Each structure stands twice: as C-alpha cells, then as structure tokens.
All heavy atoms as TSV, in Angstrom:
chain	resi	resn	atom	element	x	y	z
A	1	MET	N	N	-40.856	-44.742	65.300
A	1	MET	CA	C	-40.729	-44.273	63.931
A	1	MET	C	C	-41.383	-42.899	63.780
A	1	MET	O	O	-40.840	-42.025	63.136
A	1	MET	CB	C	-41.394	-45.315	63.010
A	1	MET	CG	C	-41.411	-44.938	61.566
A	1	MET	SD	S	-39.790	-45.194	60.861
A	1	MET	CE	C	-40.124	-44.873	59.185
A	2	ARG	N	N	-42.549	-42.729	64.372
A	2	ARG	CA	C	-43.272	-41.476	64.253
A	2	ARG	C	C	-42.524	-40.351	64.961
A	2	ARG	O	O	-42.460	-39.228	64.469
A	2	ARG	CB	C	-44.676	-41.642	64.832
A	2	ARG	CG	C	-45.552	-40.452	64.616
A	2	ARG	CD	C	-46.988	-40.764	65.027
A	2	ARG	NE	N	-47.802	-39.573	65.012
A	2	ARG	CZ	C	-48.564	-39.197	64.007
A	2	ARG	NH1	N	-48.613	-39.947	62.928
A	2	ARG	NH2	N	-49.284	-38.109	64.078
A	3	LYS	N	N	-41.919	-40.664	66.113
A	3	LYS	CA	C	-41.162	-39.644	66.852
A	3	LYS	C	C	-39.943	-39.191	66.056
A	3	LYS	O	O	-39.626	-38.009	66.018
A	3	LYS	CB	C	-40.729	-40.183	68.219
A	3	LYS	CG	C	-41.831	-40.277	69.222
A	3	LYS	CD	C	-41.284	-40.735	70.559
A	3	LYS	CE	C	-42.409	-40.851	71.570
A	3	LYS	NZ	N	-41.906	-41.249	72.882
A	4	SER	N	N	-39.264	-40.119	65.416
A	4	SER	CA	C	-38.078	-39.751	64.636
A	4	SER	C	C	-38.464	-38.894	63.439
A	4	SER	O	O	-37.732	-37.985	63.047
A	4	SER	CB	C	-37.320	-40.998	64.192
A	4	SER	OG	O	-38.120	-41.784	63.337
A	5	LEU	N	N	-39.633	-39.151	62.850
A	5	LEU	CA	C	-40.111	-38.347	61.731
A	5	LEU	C	C	-40.433	-36.922	62.191
A	5	LEU	O	O	-40.110	-35.951	61.510
A	5	LEU	CB	C	-41.345	-39.003	61.100
A	5	LEU	CG	C	-41.904	-38.333	59.854
A	5	LEU	CD1	C	-40.856	-38.313	58.753
A	5	LEU	CD2	C	-43.153	-39.039	59.385
A	6	ILE	N	N	-41.028	-36.787	63.348
A	6	ILE	CA	C	-41.341	-35.472	63.892
A	6	ILE	C	C	-40.058	-34.716	64.226
A	6	ILE	O	O	-39.928	-33.525	63.910
A	6	ILE	CB	C	-42.247	-35.599	65.138
A	6	ILE	CG1	C	-43.624	-36.120	64.710
A	6	ILE	CG2	C	-42.386	-34.264	65.865
A	6	ILE	CD1	C	-44.538	-36.459	65.864
A	7	ILE	N	N	-39.095	-35.390	64.814
A	7	ILE	CA	C	-37.820	-34.750	65.155
A	7	ILE	C	C	-37.087	-34.327	63.889
A	7	ILE	O	O	-36.557	-33.215	63.806
A	7	ILE	CB	C	-36.951	-35.701	66.020
A	7	ILE	CG1	C	-37.608	-35.896	67.384
A	7	ILE	CG2	C	-35.538	-35.156	66.162
A	7	ILE	CD1	C	-36.938	-36.945	68.234
A	8	LEU	N	N	-37.092	-35.167	62.880
A	8	LEU	CA	C	-36.443	-34.828	61.620
A	8	LEU	C	C	-37.119	-33.621	60.983
A	8	LEU	O	O	-36.448	-32.721	60.480
A	8	LEU	CB	C	-36.491	-36.032	60.663
A	8	LEU	CG	C	-35.874	-35.821	59.287
A	8	LEU	CD1	C	-34.378	-35.541	59.418
A	8	LEU	CD2	C	-36.116	-37.016	58.405
A	9	SER	N	N	-38.430	-33.574	61.019
A	9	SER	CA	C	-39.155	-32.424	60.468
A	9	SER	C	C	-38.798	-31.142	61.205
A	9	SER	O	O	-38.630	-30.082	60.592
A	9	SER	CB	C	-40.659	-32.661	60.546
A	9	SER	OG	O	-41.023	-33.781	59.804
A	10	LEU	N	N	-38.711	-31.208	62.522
A	10	LEU	CA	C	-38.348	-30.028	63.310
A	10	LEU	C	C	-36.927	-29.559	62.993
A	10	LEU	O	O	-36.667	-28.360	62.889
A	10	LEU	CB	C	-38.493	-30.321	64.802
A	10	LEU	CG	C	-39.933	-30.438	65.313
A	10	LEU	CD1	C	-39.940	-30.870	66.777
A	10	LEU	CD2	C	-40.674	-29.137	65.128
A	11	VAL	N	N	-36.002	-30.492	62.821
A	11	VAL	CA	C	-34.620	-30.130	62.488
A	11	VAL	C	C	-34.569	-29.443	61.129
A	11	VAL	O	O	-33.902	-28.421	60.954
A	11	VAL	CB	C	-33.705	-31.381	62.531
A	11	VAL	CG1	C	-32.350	-31.087	61.928
A	11	VAL	CG2	C	-33.578	-31.889	63.944
A	12	VAL	N	N	-35.285	-29.979	60.155
A	12	VAL	CA	C	-35.314	-29.372	58.822
A	12	VAL	C	C	-35.918	-27.974	58.896
A	12	VAL	O	O	-35.423	-27.029	58.275
A	12	VAL	CB	C	-36.100	-30.275	57.835
A	12	VAL	CG1	C	-36.372	-29.556	56.529
A	12	VAL	CG2	C	-35.351	-31.570	57.596
A	13	LEU	N	N	-36.977	-27.806	59.678
A	13	LEU	CA	C	-37.611	-26.502	59.838
A	13	LEU	C	C	-36.651	-25.499	60.475
A	13	LEU	O	O	-36.534	-24.364	60.016
A	13	LEU	CB	C	-38.880	-26.641	60.681
A	13	LEU	CG	C	-39.654	-25.365	60.945
A	13	LEU	CD1	C	-40.197	-24.811	59.638
A	13	LEU	CD2	C	-40.775	-25.614	61.931
A	14	ILE	N	N	-35.928	-25.902	61.492
A	14	ILE	CA	C	-34.978	-25.013	62.162
A	14	ILE	C	C	-33.853	-24.623	61.226
A	14	ILE	O	O	-33.437	-23.462	61.172
A	14	ILE	CB	C	-34.440	-25.676	63.452
A	14	ILE	CG1	C	-35.573	-25.782	64.480
A	14	ILE	CG2	C	-33.262	-24.904	64.025
A	14	ILE	CD1	C	-35.232	-26.614	65.685
A	15	VAL	N	N	-33.353	-25.557	60.447
A	15	VAL	CA	C	-32.278	-25.264	59.492
A	15	VAL	C	C	-32.762	-24.280	58.437
A	15	VAL	O	O	-32.064	-23.328	58.076
A	15	VAL	CB	C	-31.745	-26.559	58.855
A	15	VAL	CG1	C	-30.845	-26.261	57.679
A	15	VAL	CG2	C	-31.020	-27.399	59.891
A	16	ASN	N	N	-33.978	-24.460	57.926
A	16	ASN	CA	C	-34.521	-23.538	56.930
A	16	ASN	C	C	-34.698	-22.142	57.492
A	16	ASN	O	O	-34.423	-21.152	56.821
A	16	ASN	CB	C	-35.868	-24.057	56.399
A	16	ASN	CG	C	-35.700	-25.198	55.438
A	16	ASN	OD1	O	-34.639	-25.375	54.856
A	16	ASN	ND2	N	-36.747	-25.988	55.278
A	17	ILE	N	N	-35.156	-22.027	58.727
A	17	ILE	CA	C	-35.314	-20.711	59.358
A	17	ILE	C	C	-33.957	-20.045	59.525
A	17	ILE	O	O	-33.800	-18.851	59.260
A	17	ILE	CB	C	-36.051	-20.847	60.701
A	17	ILE	CG1	C	-37.503	-21.242	60.455
A	17	ILE	CG2	C	-35.981	-19.553	61.498
A	17	ILE	CD1	C	-38.260	-21.605	61.711
A	18	ALA	N	N	-32.950	-20.802	59.945
A	18	ALA	CA	C	-31.607	-20.239	60.120
A	18	ALA	C	C	-31.041	-19.753	58.791
A	18	ALA	O	O	-30.433	-18.683	58.716
A	18	ALA	CB	C	-30.687	-21.277	60.748
A	19	GLN	N	N	-31.245	-20.516	57.725
A	19	GLN	CA	C	-30.753	-20.099	56.416
A	19	GLN	C	C	-31.474	-18.858	55.927
A	19	GLN	O	O	-30.878	-17.981	55.317
A	19	GLN	CB	C	-30.915	-21.229	55.405
A	19	GLN	CG	C	-29.939	-22.359	55.604
A	19	GLN	CD	C	-30.159	-23.497	54.623
A	19	GLN	OE1	O	-31.169	-23.559	53.938
A	19	GLN	NE2	N	-29.203	-24.414	54.566
A	20	ALA	N	N	-32.757	-18.755	56.191
A	20	ALA	CA	C	-33.527	-17.587	55.767
A	20	ALA	C	C	-33.027	-16.338	56.480
A	20	ALA	O	O	-32.914	-15.263	55.892
A	20	ALA	CB	C	-35.010	-17.811	56.036
A	21	GLN	N	N	-32.694	-16.458	57.750
A	21	GLN	CA	C	-32.184	-15.307	58.495
A	21	GLN	C	C	-30.804	-14.905	57.999
A	21	GLN	O	O	-30.490	-13.723	57.903
A	21	GLN	CB	C	-32.146	-15.623	59.987
A	21	GLN	CG	C	-33.517	-15.677	60.612
A	21	GLN	CD	C	-33.487	-16.067	62.067
A	21	GLN	OE1	O	-32.455	-16.474	62.586
A	21	GLN	NE2	N	-34.625	-15.955	62.738
A	22	ASN	N	N	-29.967	-15.874	57.657
A	22	ASN	CA	C	-28.634	-15.557	57.130
A	22	ASN	C	C	-28.727	-14.868	55.783
A	22	ASN	O	O	-28.011	-13.916	55.509
A	22	ASN	CB	C	-27.786	-16.824	57.007
A	22	ASN	CG	C	-27.288	-17.315	58.347
A	22	ASN	OD1	O	-27.287	-16.578	59.320
A	22	ASN	ND2	N	-26.894	-18.571	58.407
A	23	SER	N	N	-29.623	-15.324	54.918
A	23	SER	CA	C	-29.751	-14.693	53.608
A	23	SER	C	C	-30.324	-13.288	53.745
A	23	SER	O	O	-29.979	-12.391	52.980
A	23	SER	CB	C	-30.625	-15.535	52.684
A	23	SER	OG	O	-31.952	-15.587	53.170
A	24	LYS	N	N	-31.179	-13.052	54.731
A	24	LYS	CA	C	-31.716	-11.717	54.962
A	24	LYS	C	C	-30.607	-10.766	55.400
A	24	LYS	O	O	-30.542	-9.634	54.957
A	24	LYS	CB	C	-32.820	-11.760	56.015
A	24	LYS	CG	C	-33.482	-10.429	56.242
A	24	LYS	CD	C	-34.567	-10.507	57.273
A	24	LYS	CE	C	-35.158	-9.117	57.500
A	24	LYS	NZ	N	-36.135	-9.132	58.575
A	25	LYS	N	N	-29.705	-11.232	56.237
A	25	LYS	CA	C	-28.585	-10.400	56.683
A	25	LYS	C	C	-27.680	-10.042	55.512
A	25	LYS	O	O	-27.191	-8.930	55.426
A	25	LYS	CB	C	-27.779	-11.130	57.760
A	25	LYS	CG	C	-28.494	-11.242	59.088
A	25	LYS	CD	C	-27.667	-12.003	60.095
A	25	LYS	CE	C	-28.419	-12.213	61.395
A	25	LYS	NZ	N	-27.644	-13.010	62.359
A	26	GLU	N	N	-27.460	-10.989	54.595
A	26	GLU	CA	C	-26.610	-10.729	53.450
A	26	GLU	C	C	-27.229	-9.702	52.517
A	26	GLU	O	O	-26.541	-8.840	51.984
A	26	GLU	CB	C	-26.339	-12.028	52.685
A	26	GLU	CG	C	-25.457	-13.010	53.438
A	26	GLU	CD	C	-25.340	-14.342	52.742
A	26	GLU	OE1	O	-25.906	-14.496	51.643
A	26	GLU	OE2	O	-24.689	-15.241	53.291
A	27	THR	N	N	-28.548	-9.764	52.309
A	27	THR	CA	C	-29.189	-8.810	51.414
A	27	THR	C	C	-29.291	-7.433	52.047
A	27	THR	O	O	-29.372	-6.434	51.340
A	27	THR	CB	C	-30.599	-9.290	51.012
A	27	THR	OG1	O	-31.372	-9.515	52.196
A	27	THR	CG2	C	-30.529	-10.561	50.192
A	28	ASP	N	N	-29.283	-7.345	53.366
A	28	ASP	CA	C	-29.331	-6.044	54.030
A	28	ASP	C	C	-28.038	-5.265	53.833
A	28	ASP	O	O	-28.043	-4.039	53.869
A	28	ASP	CB	C	-29.611	-6.202	55.518
A	28	ASP	CG	C	-31.031	-6.660	55.809
A	28	ASP	OD1	O	-31.873	-6.553	54.891
A	28	ASP	OD2	O	-31.287	-7.118	56.938
A	29	THR	N	N	-26.921	-5.959	53.626
A	29	THR	CA	C	-25.636	-5.278	53.504
A	29	THR	C	C	-25.332	-4.847	52.073
A	29	THR	O	O	-24.363	-4.140	51.857
A	29	THR	CB	C	-24.495	-6.184	54.002
A	29	THR	OG1	O	-24.479	-7.381	53.221
A	29	THR	CG2	C	-24.676	-6.519	55.471
A	30	ILE	N	N	-26.143	-5.255	51.101
A	30	ILE	CA	C	-25.911	-4.869	49.710
A	30	ILE	C	C	-26.298	-3.406	49.533
A	30	ILE	O	O	-27.377	-2.983	49.936
A	30	ILE	CB	C	-26.719	-5.761	48.749
A	30	ILE	CG1	C	-26.231	-7.201	48.852
A	30	ILE	CG2	C	-26.599	-5.250	47.323
A	30	ILE	CD1	C	-27.059	-8.167	48.034
A	31	GLN	N	N	-25.399	-2.645	48.915
A	31	GLN	CA	C	-25.663	-1.230	48.695
A	31	GLN	C	C	-25.747	-0.964	47.204
A	31	GLN	O	O	-25.012	-1.539	46.410
A	31	GLN	CB	C	-24.552	-0.383	49.306
A	31	GLN	CG	C	-24.471	-0.498	50.817
A	31	GLN	CD	C	-23.345	0.332	51.393
A	31	GLN	OE1	O	-22.593	0.945	50.648
A	31	GLN	NE2	N	-23.217	0.332	52.690
A	32	ALA	N	N	-26.652	-0.076	46.832
A	32	ALA	CA	C	-26.817	0.274	45.430
A	32	ALA	C	C	-25.780	1.313	45.033
A	32	ALA	O	O	-25.433	2.192	45.818
A	32	ALA	CB	C	-28.225	0.809	45.186
A	33	LYS	N	N	-25.280	1.189	43.812
A	33	LYS	CA	C	-24.332	2.162	43.281
A	33	LYS	C	C	-24.916	2.754	42.016
A	33	LYS	O	O	-25.416	2.032	41.164
A	33	LYS	CB	C	-22.991	1.506	42.961
A	33	LYS	CG	C	-22.267	0.986	44.177
A	33	LYS	CD	C	-20.936	0.383	43.800
A	33	LYS	CE	C	-20.232	-0.145	45.023
A	33	LYS	NZ	N	-18.959	-0.765	44.708
A	34	ASN	N	N	-24.875	4.054	41.901
A	34	ASN	CA	C	-25.357	4.721	40.703
A	34	ASN	C	C	-24.200	4.918	39.736
A	34	ASN	O	O	-23.140	5.405	40.119
A	34	ASN	CB	C	-25.972	6.075	41.052
A	34	ASN	CG	C	-27.259	5.911	41.833
A	34	ASN	OD1	O	-27.960	4.929	41.671
A	34	ASN	ND2	N	-27.565	6.870	42.681
A	35	LEU	N	N	-24.415	4.535	38.510
A	35	LEU	CA	C	-23.412	4.715	37.472
A	35	LEU	C	C	-23.676	6.022	36.748
A	35	LEU	O	O	-24.802	6.519	36.734
A	35	LEU	CB	C	-23.459	3.548	36.488
A	35	LEU	CG	C	-23.142	2.177	37.086
A	35	LEU	CD1	C	-23.324	1.096	36.037
A	35	LEU	CD2	C	-21.739	2.145	37.652
A	36	PRO	N	N	-22.647	6.602	36.125
A	36	PRO	CA	C	-22.859	7.857	35.405
A	36	PRO	C	C	-23.775	7.643	34.200
A	36	PRO	O	O	-23.864	6.548	33.651
A	36	PRO	CB	C	-21.455	8.260	34.961
A	36	PRO	CG	C	-20.653	7.015	35.010
A	36	PRO	CD	C	-21.254	6.165	36.079
A	37	ASP	N	N	-24.466	8.709	33.805
A	37	ASP	CA	C	-25.368	8.639	32.666
A	37	ASP	C	C	-24.592	8.431	31.374
A	37	ASP	O	O	-23.458	8.885	31.230
A	37	ASP	CB	C	-26.181	9.922	32.533
A	37	ASP	CG	C	-27.156	10.087	33.688
A	37	ASP	OD1	O	-27.489	9.066	34.311
A	37	ASP	OD2	O	-27.566	11.231	33.937
A	38	VAL	N	N	-25.220	7.744	30.437
A	38	VAL	CA	C	-24.622	7.487	29.129
A	38	VAL	C	C	-25.568	8.033	28.069
A	38	VAL	O	O	-26.763	7.777	28.100
A	38	VAL	CB	C	-24.409	5.975	28.905
A	38	VAL	CG1	C	-23.897	5.710	27.513
A	38	VAL	CG2	C	-23.460	5.422	29.938
A	39	THR	N	N	-25.029	8.787	27.121
A	39	THR	CA	C	-25.815	9.314	26.025
A	39	THR	C	C	-25.406	8.591	24.748
A	39	THR	O	O	-24.232	8.550	24.407
A	39	THR	CB	C	-25.582	10.829	25.861
A	39	THR	OG1	O	-25.894	11.464	27.100
A	39	THR	CG2	C	-26.447	11.393	24.763
A	40	VAL	N	N	-26.377	8.022	24.070
A	40	VAL	CA	C	-26.113	7.305	22.830
A	40	VAL	C	C	-26.621	8.159	21.679
A	40	VAL	O	O	-27.777	8.562	21.650
A	40	VAL	CB	C	-26.825	5.936	22.821
A	40	VAL	CG1	C	-26.606	5.221	21.498
A	40	VAL	CG2	C	-26.345	5.092	23.986
A	41	VAL	N	N	-25.727	8.446	20.742
A	41	VAL	CA	C	-26.074	9.253	19.583
A	41	VAL	C	C	-25.851	8.396	18.351
A	41	VAL	O	O	-24.812	7.775	18.198
A	41	VAL	CB	C	-25.197	10.530	19.514
A	41	VAL	CG1	C	-25.535	11.350	18.293
A	41	VAL	CG2	C	-25.361	11.345	20.778
A	42	GLY	N	N	-26.840	8.354	17.491
A	42	GLY	CA	C	-26.701	7.544	16.285
A	42	GLY	C	C	-27.516	8.139	15.165
A	42	GLY	O	O	-28.218	9.129	15.327
A	43	ARG	N	N	-27.409	7.504	14.032
A	43	ARG	CA	C	-28.183	7.960	12.887
A	43	ARG	C	C	-28.827	6.742	12.241
A	43	ARG	O	O	-28.335	5.625	12.349
A	43	ARG	CB	C	-27.302	8.712	11.902
A	43	ARG	CG	C	-26.202	7.851	11.310
A	43	ARG	CD	C	-25.433	8.577	10.224
A	43	ARG	NE	N	-24.564	7.633	9.583
A	43	ARG	CZ	C	-23.253	7.663	9.634
A	43	ARG	NH1	N	-22.656	8.623	10.287
A	43	ARG	NH2	N	-22.533	6.756	9.014
A	44	ASN	N	N	-29.905	6.980	11.577
A	44	ASN	CA	C	-30.619	5.901	10.921
A	44	ASN	C	C	-30.939	6.340	9.505
A	44	ASN	O	O	-31.792	7.190	9.279
A	44	ASN	CB	C	-31.907	5.575	11.677
A	44	ASN	CG	C	-32.572	4.331	11.151
A	44	ASN	OD1	O	-32.004	3.610	10.345
A	44	ASN	ND2	N	-33.789	4.090	11.603
A	45	SER	N	N	-30.208	5.796	8.576
A	45	SER	CA	C	-30.471	6.117	7.183
A	45	SER	C	C	-30.367	4.842	6.355
A	45	SER	O	O	-29.751	3.864	6.771
A	45	SER	CB	C	-29.490	7.176	6.654
A	45	SER	OG	O	-28.195	6.642	6.575
A	46	LYS	N	N	-30.968	4.861	5.184
A	46	LYS	CA	C	-30.951	3.682	4.322
A	46	LYS	C	C	-29.547	3.348	3.826
A	46	LYS	O	O	-29.243	2.209	3.524
A	46	LYS	CB	C	-31.880	3.889	3.118
A	46	LYS	CG	C	-33.327	3.980	3.492
A	46	LYS	CD	C	-33.852	2.638	3.919
A	46	LYS	CE	C	-35.326	2.725	4.252
A	46	LYS	NZ	N	-35.886	1.483	4.694
A	47	SER	N	N	-28.660	4.336	3.784
A	47	SER	CA	C	-27.308	4.071	3.298
A	47	SER	C	C	-26.477	3.297	4.324
A	47	SER	O	O	-25.431	2.752	3.996
A	47	SER	CB	C	-26.606	5.384	2.939
A	47	SER	OG	O	-26.433	6.176	4.105
A	48	ASP	N	N	-26.939	3.237	5.580
A	48	ASP	CA	C	-26.207	2.491	6.604
A	48	ASP	C	C	-26.364	0.983	6.443
A	48	ASP	O	O	-25.555	0.212	6.921
A	48	ASP	CB	C	-26.680	2.895	7.996
A	48	ASP	CG	C	-26.256	4.300	8.366
A	48	ASP	OD1	O	-25.279	4.798	7.774
A	48	ASP	OD2	O	-26.894	4.891	9.255
A	49	TYR	N	N	-27.441	0.556	5.762
A	49	TYR	CA	C	-27.668	-0.862	5.565
A	49	TYR	C	C	-26.858	-1.344	4.370
A	49	TYR	O	O	-26.884	-0.745	3.310
A	49	TYR	CB	C	-29.148	-1.161	5.322
A	49	TYR	CG	C	-30.021	-0.802	6.496
A	49	TYR	CD1	C	-30.935	0.239	6.417
A	49	TYR	CD2	C	-29.921	-1.505	7.683
A	49	TYR	CE1	C	-31.737	0.558	7.494
A	49	TYR	CE2	C	-30.714	-1.185	8.765
A	49	TYR	CZ	C	-31.623	-0.152	8.672
A	49	TYR	OH	O	-32.403	0.159	9.731
A	50	GLN	N	N	-26.144	-2.435	4.567
A	50	GLN	CA	C	-25.357	-3.004	3.484
A	50	GLN	C	C	-25.759	-4.459	3.295
A	50	GLN	O	O	-26.030	-5.166	4.258
A	50	GLN	CB	C	-23.861	-2.920	3.801
A	50	GLN	CG	C	-23.358	-1.505	3.953
A	50	GLN	CD	C	-21.884	-1.483	4.324
A	50	GLN	OE1	O	-21.271	-2.518	4.522
A	50	GLN	NE2	N	-21.341	-0.296	4.425
A	51	GLN	N	N	-25.805	-4.895	2.072
A	51	GLN	CA	C	-26.137	-6.273	1.771
A	51	GLN	C	C	-24.909	-7.154	1.978
A	51	GLN	O	O	-23.793	-6.774	1.647
A	51	GLN	CB	C	-26.624	-6.403	0.318
A	51	GLN	CG	C	-27.929	-5.683	0.036
A	51	GLN	CD	C	-29.089	-6.334	0.767
A	51	GLN	OE1	O	-29.152	-7.555	0.876
A	51	GLN	NE2	N	-30.009	-5.515	1.252
A	52	MET	N	N	-25.136	-8.328	2.537
A	52	MET	CA	C	-24.043	-9.278	2.696
A	52	MET	C	C	-23.737	-9.904	1.341
A	52	MET	O	O	-24.640	-10.109	0.532
A	52	MET	CB	C	-24.439	-10.389	3.672
A	52	MET	CG	C	-24.636	-9.918	5.083
A	52	MET	SD	S	-25.237	-11.232	6.159
A	52	MET	CE	C	-23.908	-12.399	6.065
A	53	PRO	N	N	-22.475	-10.224	1.095
A	53	PRO	CA	C	-22.169	-10.935	-0.149
A	53	PRO	C	C	-22.793	-12.332	-0.108
A	53	PRO	O	O	-22.971	-12.910	0.961
A	53	PRO	CB	C	-20.642	-11.004	-0.161
A	53	PRO	CG	C	-20.211	-10.724	1.225
A	53	PRO	CD	C	-21.289	-9.939	1.880
A	54	GLU	N	N	-23.155	-12.862	-1.284
A	54	GLU	CA	C	-23.830	-14.156	-1.321
A	54	GLU	C	C	-22.924	-15.302	-0.903
A	54	GLU	O	O	-23.374	-16.257	-0.290
A	54	GLU	CB	C	-24.409	-14.399	-2.709
A	54	GLU	CG	C	-25.564	-13.471	-3.023
A	54	GLU	CD	C	-26.254	-13.848	-4.303
A	54	GLU	OE1	O	-25.922	-14.882	-4.898
A	54	GLU	OE2	O	-27.157	-13.093	-4.715
A	55	ILE	N	N	-21.641	-15.208	-1.224
A	55	ILE	CA	C	-20.700	-16.276	-0.865
A	55	ILE	C	C	-19.448	-15.633	-0.271
A	55	ILE	O	O	-18.847	-14.750	-0.855
A	55	ILE	CB	C	-20.311	-17.126	-2.089
A	55	ILE	CG1	C	-21.549	-17.795	-2.682
A	55	ILE	CG2	C	-19.268	-18.164	-1.707
A	55	ILE	CD1	C	-21.307	-18.554	-3.956
A	56	VAL	N	N	-19.080	-16.091	0.944
A	56	VAL	CA	C	-17.854	-15.633	1.599
A	56	VAL	C	C	-17.110	-16.885	2.033
A	56	VAL	O	O	-17.534	-17.597	2.945
A	56	VAL	CB	C	-18.163	-14.747	2.828
A	56	VAL	CG1	C	-16.882	-14.346	3.529
A	56	VAL	CG2	C	-18.967	-13.526	2.434
A	57	GLY	N	N	-15.982	-17.160	1.394
A	57	GLY	CA	C	-15.225	-18.367	1.722
A	57	GLY	C	C	-16.077	-19.600	1.474
A	57	GLY	O	O	-16.560	-19.832	0.380
A	58	THR	N	N	-16.294	-20.388	2.526
A	58	THR	CA	C	-17.117	-21.590	2.408
A	58	THR	C	C	-18.545	-21.361	2.899
A	58	THR	O	O	-19.348	-22.281	2.906
A	58	THR	CB	C	-16.498	-22.742	3.206
A	58	THR	OG1	O	-16.374	-22.343	4.574
A	58	THR	CG2	C	-15.130	-23.116	2.654
A	59	ASN	N	N	-18.878	-20.135	3.326
A	59	ASN	CA	C	-20.226	-19.821	3.809
A	59	ASN	C	C	-21.088	-19.266	2.687
A	59	ASN	O	O	-20.649	-18.386	1.943
A	59	ASN	CB	C	-20.167	-18.799	4.951
A	59	ASN	CG	C	-19.402	-19.328	6.134
A	59	ASN	OD1	O	-19.413	-20.518	6.410
A	59	ASN	ND2	N	-18.740	-18.438	6.841
A	60	ILE	N	N	-22.297	-19.751	2.591
A	60	ILE	CA	C	-23.243	-19.287	1.566
A	60	ILE	C	C	-24.371	-18.548	2.282
A	60	ILE	O	O	-25.069	-19.114	3.119
A	60	ILE	CB	C	-23.802	-20.440	0.740
A	60	ILE	CG1	C	-22.658	-21.165	0.046
A	60	ILE	CG2	C	-24.832	-19.943	-0.263
A	60	ILE	CD1	C	-23.071	-22.420	-0.693
A	61	TYR	N	N	-24.534	-17.270	1.956
A	61	TYR	CA	C	-25.565	-16.443	2.576
A	61	TYR	C	C	-26.688	-16.113	1.607
A	61	TYR	O	O	-27.559	-15.318	1.932
A	61	TYR	CB	C	-24.960	-15.146	3.112
A	61	TYR	CG	C	-23.925	-15.387	4.189
A	61	TYR	CD1	C	-22.568	-15.205	3.939
A	61	TYR	CD2	C	-24.314	-15.778	5.447
A	61	TYR	CE1	C	-21.632	-15.421	4.933
A	61	TYR	CE2	C	-23.396	-15.994	6.455
A	61	TYR	CZ	C	-22.047	-15.820	6.189
A	61	TYR	OH	O	-21.134	-16.022	7.168
A	62	ALA	N	N	-26.706	-16.651	0.440
A	62	ALA	CA	C	-27.727	-16.346	-0.557
A	62	ALA	C	C	-29.084	-16.806	-0.031
A	62	ALA	O	O	-29.238	-17.906	0.482
A	62	ALA	CB	C	-27.412	-17.051	-1.870
A	63	GLY	N	N	-30.084	-15.932	-0.121
A	63	GLY	CA	C	-31.419	-16.273	0.305
A	63	GLY	C	C	-31.667	-16.095	1.790
A	63	GLY	O	O	-32.730	-16.387	2.268
A	64	LYS	N	N	-30.696	-15.614	2.552
A	64	LYS	CA	C	-30.859	-15.391	3.978
A	64	LYS	C	C	-31.268	-13.951	4.235
A	64	LYS	O	O	-30.825	-13.028	3.552
A	64	LYS	CB	C	-29.556	-15.671	4.742
A	64	LYS	CG	C	-29.030	-17.054	4.567
A	64	LYS	CD	C	-29.861	-18.038	5.331
A	64	LYS	CE	C	-29.261	-19.430	5.218
A	64	LYS	NZ	N	-30.021	-20.422	5.872
A	65	LYS	N	N	-32.099	-13.759	5.235
A	65	LYS	CA	C	-32.489	-12.400	5.609
A	65	LYS	C	C	-31.321	-11.776	6.366
A	65	LYS	O	O	-30.801	-12.348	7.325
A	65	LYS	CB	C	-33.732	-12.426	6.489
A	65	LYS	CG	C	-34.254	-11.069	6.859
A	65	LYS	CD	C	-35.518	-11.175	7.643
A	65	LYS	CE	C	-36.000	-9.778	7.980
A	65	LYS	NZ	N	-37.238	-9.804	8.752
A	66	ASN	N	N	-30.881	-10.590	5.942
A	66	ASN	CA	C	-29.716	-9.998	6.582
A	66	ASN	C	C	-29.919	-8.535	6.922
A	66	ASN	O	O	-28.982	-7.843	7.281
A	66	ASN	CB	C	-28.461	-10.172	5.707
A	66	ASN	CG	C	-28.628	-9.564	4.337
A	66	ASN	OD1	O	-29.474	-8.709	4.126
A	66	ASN	ND2	N	-27.826	-10.017	3.394
A	67	ALA	N	N	-31.099	-7.997	6.794
A	67	ALA	CA	C	-31.316	-6.605	7.130
A	67	ALA	C	C	-32.503	-6.474	8.052
A	67	ALA	O	O	-33.329	-7.320	8.158
A	67	ALA	CB	C	-31.563	-5.771	5.870
C-alpha cells in the first residue's frame, strides 16, 4: 500500500512538472501588440445633466438618484 502511494505521488509530480513546462512554452510565444493612441475629448457642464422623468411606461423613477 505504501509503495503504491509513493508511486502515485511521483506520477502526479511528473504530470504537474510536464504541464508547467507546456504552459511556459505557450506563454513564451505570446507577443505584445501596441494599439494606436486614442484621444478622448469631452465637455463637462451643468447643462449636460438631465433629470429622468418620474414615470416612463410602467417604470417609476421618482425618488431615485439619477445624476
């Protein structure tokens, strides 16, 4: 019983080492790609904020924070 437990442990250890080496090979082949720069232009004014209507169809928004 003890020998089979030791053999099973060794097999599990060997399988884990093999998987670790395979995952290392996969990560070595990944290449980084640079995307073009993006410029975001916006404005922030009080007139951009709009209040939600209190009732829309069957939805009631009265008393909810919306800004």
